[in-house]
N, C-alpha and C positions, 0 to 999 in steps of 0.2 A: 504494500500500500504506500504510494509515493507521498512524500511530505509536501504540503502546500505552504508557501510563505506568503502571507497577506501583507502587502506594503500599503499602509494607510497614511495618506497625507493629511496633516492636521494643522489647524490654526492654534492649537494648544489650549483650547477651552477644556477645563477639567471635567465638567459635567458631561460634555459632549463625548469626550474620550471614554469616560466611564460607561456611558450607555452603549457605545460601540463595542467595548471589550466584553461587556455583559452579553451582547448578542453573539459575539464570536464564541464565547465560552459555552453557549447553549447549542452550538452546532453539533450535529451527530457524527461528523467526521473526526476520527481520533488523532490524526497526525497533522496538527496545525502549528505553525509558527507565525507570530505576528511581529511586524516591525512598524512602529509608529514613528513617522518622520514629522517632526515639529517644524513648522515654518517660523522659527524664532531663535531664541538664544539657547546656549547650553544649559543655562540655569532653568529655563522653562522645561526642557527635556528632563533635567535632573529632578525637578519637582514632581513631574508626572511619574517618573520612575519610583520615587519615594512613596507616592500615593498609591500606585497600582502594582508595583513590582512584586510585592509579596503575595498579593491575592492572585496574580496571573503570572506564574513563573515562566510561561512560554512566550512572554511578550518582552521585546526589546525596544528601547527608545533611542532615537538619534535626532539630529537637527540639521537644518540648512542655515549656515552662518548668516546673520543679518548683514554682514559686510560683503556678501557675495553678490556682486552686481554684474551687469552686462552678460547675463545668461538667464536661462529659464529656470526659475526656482522650482517649479513643479518637476521638470525633467531632472534637475540636479537632485532633488529630494528622492525621486523614484530610483535614480541610479545609485545613490548612497544606500538606500534601503535594500536594493537588489544585491549589491556587493556584500552587505551585512548578512543577507539571508543565506540559509543553508538548504532550503528546499529545492527539489528538482523543478517544481512548478511554482510560478510566480503569479499572484493575482494583485493587481493594483486597484485601489479604491480610495474612498475618503472616510473620515470619521463622522461626517455629518450625513450619514445615510441611515435609512430605516430598513432593516433586514426583515423580509416578510415570512421567513421560514427557517427552521433549524436544519433544513436539507440543502441550503444554498451552496455551501462549499462542496458537499459530497456530489451534488449534481454537476457542478462545474468540473470537478476532478474526473468524474465518470467519463467525460468526453475524451480524455487522454488515454483511454484504454487501447486505442490503435496507435502504434508507434509512429505512424505517419502524421498524426495530429500534432501540430506545433502551437496553435493559437486557438483560443475559444472566446467568442464574443458573447458577453452576457447582456441580458435585457436591462435597461436603465430607464427610469422615468423621473422627470423633474417635477417636484411637488409645486403645482401652480396655485394651490388653494389660497395662499396669502395675497395673490394679485387682486387689485381692486380697480374700479373704474371701467368705462366702456371698452377700453382697449384690451382688456383681459380676454375677451372672447376671441378676438382675432389672434392674440398671442397663443391661446390654447390651440386654435386651429393650425397655426403655423408650426407650433411645436410638434403636434401630432403628425403632420405631413412629413416633416423632417425626420422624426424618429422612425415612422413607419417605412420611409424610403430606404434607409440604410439597413433596417432589420429585415425587411422583405427581400432586399437584394442579397443579404447574407444567407437567408433561408434558401434562396434560389441558387446558391453556390457561387455568387459573385460579390464577395466581400470587398468593400472599398473604404470602410471606416468602422470604428467602434466607439465605445465610451469608456474613458479611463476610470470610471467609478465601478466598473465590473468587467475587467479585461484580464484574461488569464493566458499565459504563454509559458513555454519551457525556458528555463534560465539559460540553457545552452543556446537556444534560438536568439535570445536577446543579445548575447555577446557575439555570436557568430555574425549577426547583422550589424555590428558596431553600435548597438543600442540606439540612441537618438542622434548618433553622429551625423547622419545624412541631413538632419534638419536642426542642427545645433544653433543656427543663427536666428531661429524663431522661438518666441515664447510658447506658442502652441505647437501642436503636432505630436504630442505624446500618445494620442490615441488614433486620430484620423490619418495623419501622414505615415506614422509607424505601421498601422494596419495595412494601409494602401501599398506600402513597399514590401511587407513581409507576407501577408495573407494571400493564399490562393485557394481555388476550389478544392485542391487535393489536401492541403495541410491545415485547413481551418474548419471549425464547427461553430454552430450557433445554438446557444441554450436559451430556449424561449419559455421553458416551463415556469408557471407562475411562482413556484417555490424557489426559483433561482433568480428572481428579479429583485432589484433594489430600488429604493425611492430616495432621491437626493433632496434634502430639505435645507433651503437657504434662509428660512425664516423671514425676517423683515428685509433682508437683502435680496429677496426673490426677483423683484423688478430689475434691479441693477445687474444681477447675475444673468438674467434672461438676456438683457441687452449685450452684456459682456460675452456670453457664450455664442450668441448669434453673430456678433461682430467677429469673434475669433474663428468660428467655422466658415463664415463667409470669406474671410481673408485666406485661410489655409486651403480653401477649395481649389485655388489656382494651382496648387501643387499636387492635386489628385489627378486621376485619370480624366483626360479631356473628353473622351467619348461619352462619359456619363454626364458631364455638364452639357454637352451638345444635345444629347437625347432628351434631357430634362427641358432645355430651352425649346426644342421642337414640340414637346408635349404641351407646354403652355401656349405656343403659337397655334397648334391645332385646336386647342380648346377655345381660344378667342375666335379663330376662323370659323369654326362650326357654329358658334353662337351668332356671329355676324351674318353668316350666310342665311341662317334661318330667319333672322330678323329682316334682312334685305329681301328675301323671297316673299315674305309676308307683306312688306311695304310696297314693293314694286308691283306685285300682282294685284294688290288691293286697289292700286290706282287705276288699273284697267277695268275694275268692276267685277272681276272674277273672285268671288269670296271663298271658293273651295280651296284654292292653294294657300291663302293666308290662314285658313282654319287648320289645314294640314300642317303648315309650318308652326303654328302655335302649339298644336298637339305634340309635335315632335320635340319642340323646345321644352315644353312642360315635362314630357317623358324623360328627356335627357337630364333636366335639372332634378327630377325626382330620383333618377338613378344615382346622380351625384350625392344626394342627401342620404339615400339608403346605404351606399357604399361607405360614405364617411361615418355614418352611425355604426356600421359593423366594425370599421377600423377602430373607432373610439371605444367600443365595447372590448375589443381585443387588447388595446393598448392603454386601457384605464384612463381615458380622457373624457371630457365633457361631451355628451351626445347632442350636438347642436341640430337645429332644424332648418328654418328658412333662410338663415344667414349663410348657409353653406355655399349655394351657387354664387352669391355675391363675393364671398371670400375667395372662392376659386378664381374668379376673374380679377380680383384685386391683388392676389398673391404675387404675380410677376411685377406689377407696378409697385407694390409694397417693398419688394426686394430691391428694386432699382432705387427707390427713394431712400431706403435704409443705407444702401451703399453710398449714395451721394451725401447723406447727412453725416455719416461717420468716416467719410473718405479722408478727412484731415487727421484721423487717428491711426491711419494705416501704418504710418512709419513707426509707431510705438509697438507694433507686432514684432519688430526686429530686436534682437537681444542687445544690439549696440546702442539702442535708445533707452533712456531711463524715464 
């Protein structure tokens, strides 16, 4: 039974770390090692070790030096934790997650039964319940489509990204591929670019079982982190497979074109006085939008999101425009994605 080393990146909050370690201790997998990487000082890591070291002897604590600049602190923290780890299987995560089952780690490890499997993508959901205001509904919609896209692609054997809050891989695979060395110049990329470069249909698996999912809780910082994560993944997408970006753009173009053609058919033929074609166009448009709603609601049920109704067709049309406006609004921040910017 291989040992799994859980590398948990933490801001150093004592109560948060305590809840996380309690959830790990409740796992039914017997061979677990935990390395908590504190994004803070040696003193903070030492305090956590004094608080929890005796109760959890299989847990080690380390830290990312505050004076470490011009690099990705998340990648540095993961690398420090992985070097400290002794397990053959590494799982990266955060301490601010909610674990849904005591079978989480055993299910993730079970995917490594085949020697050819080198990386396992786990399902992750961002807790959006703290969001408030009218924009929350579109943000829930946008998050669902983004999450469903990479998860369904992984299920289809075409992995192109994952989520660092529930990402497992062999320790040997990490070092054989130079870790994060291929994207050291970016703050992001520890999950999407790394997965895109390492994972293939042959060496990767996706664990979608509800018992193996985790929920990331940012509390009062949810809105800020949603913007931060969208900005981060939007920027790093340029380093991923271009074919996937092109196919996604074509999908949105087809969606707009289909709606416009149906509307145009109804208007133009209506001018001629022939009511049959406008009625058919309206029925087709209604049926298409109803199909969008039902498909979205099925996705929402599978991916634990809000099951919206009549806003769905509008959000589908607004999605490409919203992405363009988002890029324009945060374009001035793009330079800060590089590690040589502080």
